[in-house]
N, C-alpha and C positions, 0 to 999 in steps of 0.2 A: 514323694508326695507330701503335701502339707500335713503337718502334725495335727491340725484341727480335725482332720478326718479320723485319725487314730483316737483322739479324745472323744469324738462324737460316737464312734462305734462302741468304745468301752462303756460309755454311759448308757447306750441303748441296750447292750447285752446285760448290763448290771441291773437294769430296771426290771422289777418283777411284774407279774400281771396285776391288773386292777390297781393302777397306780395313781388314781385321782387323789390329790393331796388332802382335801378336806371338803366334806359335804354335809348338808342337812337334809334328811329324808324322813318323811313321816306318813303313816297311813291314818285314815280317819273314816270311820263307818258310823253314820248317824242318819236317822230319818229315812231309812231305806236306801241311802246312797253310800257308795264305796269309792273313796278317792285315795290316791297317793300323790304327794307333792314332794318336789326335791329341788335343791340348789346344787348344781355340780360345780365345784370350786377347784381350780387348778391353775397352772401357769402356762399351759399350751392351748392356743386357740385352734381354729380350723376343725371344729367338731364335725363329724360325719353322722348321717342317718342312713341306714340301709334297710331295705324291705326284702323279706324272705318268704316267698310263696310256700304254701303247704306242699309236702311230698308224701309219699306213702308211709314214711317213717317219722315225719315231724309236722307239728302244727305250724301254721304261718305266724310270722312275727315281725316286729319292728325293733331295730336296735339303735342306740345312741352310743357313740364312742369317739375316741381320739383318732388322729390320722393313722396310728398304727393298727387300727381295726380291732383293738381290744374293746370288749363290750363294757360300757359303764352302767348302762341301764337298758332294760328291754321289756317288752310286753307282747304276749301272744294273742291270737285271735279269740281266745276264750277269757281274756281279761286277767290272766296271771301275769304278774309284774315282779321284777326284781331290780334292785339298785345297790351298788357297792359303796361303802365308805372305807377308806384306807384305815388301817389299824397297825399297832405295833406289838403284835403277839410274838413271843419268842418261841418259835415252833420247835426248837431243839429241846425245850424243857417239857414238851407235851408228848404223850405217848400216842403218836399218830402213825399207825402202821398199815392202814388200809385206804390209801387215797384212790380216787377215781382216776382213770387214765387220761382224762382231758379236763375241761372245765365242767364241773358237775352242775353248775347253774344253767349252762347252755343245754345240758341234757334234760334238766327239769323243764326248761322252757319249751323244748320240742316235744316232750312226751306227756306233760301233765296239764290238767285243766284247772286245778285248784291246789290249795295248800295241803289238803288231806292226801291227795295223790302224790304230791311232791315229797311228803314225809316218808313215804314208802321207799323212795330212792335215797333220800338223804340219810335215813337210818342205816343204810347198808354200807356207808363209806365214812371215812374221816374227812373233815373239811380242812384242807391244808393251805389255804390262802391267808396271807397276812392282811385280812380285811374282814369286815363285818357286813353282811348283806341282809337287806330287808326283802322279804318275799310276801306278797299280798295278792288276794284274789277278789273277784267281784262279789263274793258272798260275804265279804267283810272280815275275813280272817287274815291274820298276818303273823309272821314269826321273824325273829332275828337269828341269823346263823353265823357262828364264828368258830374258830378252832377249839374252843372250850365246850361248845355244845349249842343247843337250840333254846331260845327264849320265846315263849308264846305270849301273845298280846293279852294284857289285862285291861279291861275297860274298853273304851271306844276309839282309842288312838294308840299308836306306838311310834317311837322316835328312834331313828338310827342316825347317829352323828359320831364324829371322831375327834372330839376335843381330848387332848392328853390330860392325864391327871398329874398335878404338881402339888406335892405335900398334902395329898388327900383331897384336893379341890380341882375342879375343872379349870383348864387353862383359858377357856373362853365361855361366853354366855349363850352361844347359839342354841344348844338343846334346852337350856333353861327358859329362854325366851319363847321358843316354840311350845314347850310344855305349859308355860303360864297362859299363853294365848288360847291354847286348845282347852285347858282346864276351866278357864273363866268364861267360856262361851259354849253355846249349844249349836252354833251355826255349822253348816257343812256345805259350802258352795264355793265356786271358783273364786269369787271376789274375796271371801274371807281367807281362803287358803293362800291366795296371792299376797294378801297383806302380811301373812306370816313369813312367806318367802322374802318379801321386801325387808322386813325387820331383821332377818337373819342372813342376808346376803353379805358378801365380802368384796372389798375394793382395796387396791394397792398392789403389792407384789403378788399376792394371791387373790385372784378374782373369781367371782361367780361367772363362769363362762356362759352358762345357760340354765334355765329353770323350766321345769315341766310340772303340769298338773294333769293327772290321768284320771278320767272318769271310767272306772273299770267296768261298770255295768253297761255303759253305752258305747264303749270303744272310742271315746274322744280324747285327744291329747292337746293341751294348750301349752304352747312353747313360747318362752321369752328369751331374748338374746342379750347377754352381757348386762345383766341386772337392770334392764329397761322394762318395767312392768306396765308400760302404757301401750306397748306394741306387741300384739300376739299373733302367732302363726297357729292356726287350728288344723289338726290332723284328724280326719275321719278314717280310722284304721281300716275298716272293712273296705271302703272305697279305694284307698291307696294300695292295699294289697292286691286288688284286682288288676292294677297296672303292671304287675310283675316285678321281678327282681331288679334292683338298681341301688346305686350308692349316690347320695347327694351331699352337698356341702350345706350345713345348716344355715350359715350366714346368707346364702343365696335367697332365702325366703324372707329376708328382712330388708328394709330400706337402709341405705348407707348411713352410718353415723360417724362423726369424727372420733369419738372415744374408741369405738371398736376398731376402726381403720388404723388409728395410731398404735393401739395395742398390738394388732396383727403385724403391721409393717415393721415394728421394732423387734419382732420375735426372730430367733435364730432359724426357724423353719420357713420363713417367708419366701426366700429365694426358691427353695425346693417346691413349695406350694405354687409359686408362680409358674415354674417350669411344668409342673404336673397339670396345671390348668391349661397351659398352652398345648399340651398333648391332647387334652379333651377337645380344644377348639380347632386345632390344626392337624391333628393326627399324631399317633405315637411314633411312627417311623421317621417322618419328616422332622419332628421336634428332636428326637434322639440324635439324628445325624447333624442337625444344626448346632446343638450344644457340644457335641464331641468336636466338631470343627472349631467352634469358638474357644473351647478349652485349650486347644493346641497352641493358641496365640495369646490367650487372655492372661492378664496379670491380676485378675480378681481371685484372691486366695480362697474365697468362699465358694467358688463355682464347683470345684471337684468334690468337696464335701456334700454339696447340694445334689450333685449327680449320683453319688453313692446313696444318698437318701431316696432319690427318685427310683433307683434300681430296686431298693428294698420295698418301696411303696408299691411298685408294679407287681412284685411277687405277692405281697399281702393282699392286694386287690384280686389278683388271679386266684389265689387260694380261697379267698372269701367267696368269690363267684362260683367256683367249682365244688365247694364244700358246704353248700346250703346256708351260707352266711356266717360260718364259724370262724374263729380267729386262727391264725397261723400257729398251730400247736408246736410245730417243729422249732420255731423261734424260741419258745420257752422250754424246750427239751421235754415236752410232754410225751408220754409213751404213744399216744394216738398219732402224734406228729411224725413218727417214723413209719407209719403205715401209708405209704405213698400210693395215691390213686393217679395213674398216668393219664395225661391228656395233652392236647396241643393248645397253645395260646400265644397270640402275638405279643401280649404283655411280657411273657417269659422270654420271648426272643429279644425284645428291647432291653430287658433287664440284663440278660446275658451279654448283649453287645456292650452295654455300659460297663459292666464288670470286667470284661475282657480289656476294654480300653484303659480303665483305671488301673488294672493289675499290671499293665505293661509300662506304667510310668517309671521314670528313673527315681532312685533313692526312696523306694517305697519301704515302709516299715515291715520287717519280716512277719510279724504277727498279723498285721493287716492283710498281707498277701495270702497267708494261710487261710484267713477268714474268707477272703474273696474266692479262693479256690474251693473252699467248702460250699459256699453259697452257689457257685457255678455248678458244683457237683449236684446240688439239690435241683437246680433248674433243668439240668440235662436229664437227670433221672426222672423227673416229673414228666418230661416230654418224650421219654422212651429211649434216650441215648445212653443206654446202660454202660457200654464200654468206656465212653468218654467220662461218664459220671464216676466210674470206679477210679480212673486215672486221676481225676481232680481230687477226689476224696483222699487218695493215697498221697498226693502232693500236700494236701492240707495238714496231714498228721505225720508227715515224714520226719520232721524235727520237732519233738515235743517241747523243747525249750524255746522254740520260735513260733508257738501257737497259743492262742487263748485257751484256757481250760475248757470253755464251753465248745470250742471247735474240736478239741480232742474227744470230748465225750460224744458229741453228735457224729463226728467223723468215724470213730470206731464202731459205733452202733450201726451206722449206715453201711459200712463195709462188711460187717458181719452179715447183715441182711442181704446185701448184693451177692455175696459169696454163697449164701444158703440157697438163693433162688436161681443159681446158674442152670 
């Protein structure tokens, strides 16, 4: 199999959670209004929005994130909002011994109405993500959370950004510009906040993929795509949540532009996204069969890597749908990810079919084969095929020298659980 697949999988497994490269996020509470505004900066387009109705255990919410269904930012029905900015904390040098078993901010979003309630949960655990997150509520409160602790807002605004320090100075001016504009004005409205986002957006290798302004009191979200602040998509959160669970492509809510289309079409994930869109338009089974057939004769070296990405995307979508909108914890070796809730889903059937086909290819890298056996073990276990799942997990870890370390860790853990539950 093409070595591009191997490199692709290594990069995917090496990436940690909350991997947005650089963002500018700030809260502002003035004149009885509470807003949060953000520029989400990264190298990967194809942003998703997903809506999560309330359950008996969780408040309803909207999430924004990358195609891998990691949450970049989210807001619940009570106006509690959070947004991550990537950071470079050396977790090995911090005494972090009590992590939450999943994404603690996802827990906060589902169970809390405001910052005060969130602090009760946050104070029980260590924050172990290499990121800093801003949490804000409709009452005008906000805090910054990072592995070193919690910083409460002083004054009427708070900024979360991730410029690196070089020789004691910030490597960029984004947070300074935002602070200057907020300090020099008493305004607090969509147009003013939009002007700050415009002044702090990025273009080039690293782009502002989308921007949001959230009116926390009224549940309105103003969204701008690819640093175009003249075109807005307005989300009435209460009305949208009534429509039920769904995943949407953010770009579908905007008119086509040459700049965004060029950026997207030149991205490594474009072929995968095209295949995935075809599944939506023409059906998962028919599209899966078509591309397997095409792969058997195609000389396109990028097709098989794209099909592997499609298989993983199907699993992430399935997990998201059946777990109230949460990310695929198993992928990040989170303890909660090993607690498999079994269900049937045609998306898992299609993913398994693609993985079986790809794993049978000639000259496949042994580590990649072990990885695909592991993931097929997961899809089969999730669908209740316990015996086959055990066989696949055993294959995945049978030769430790020919398996990724993450496959060994997850495979051993799952086999222990399967054997305990016989």
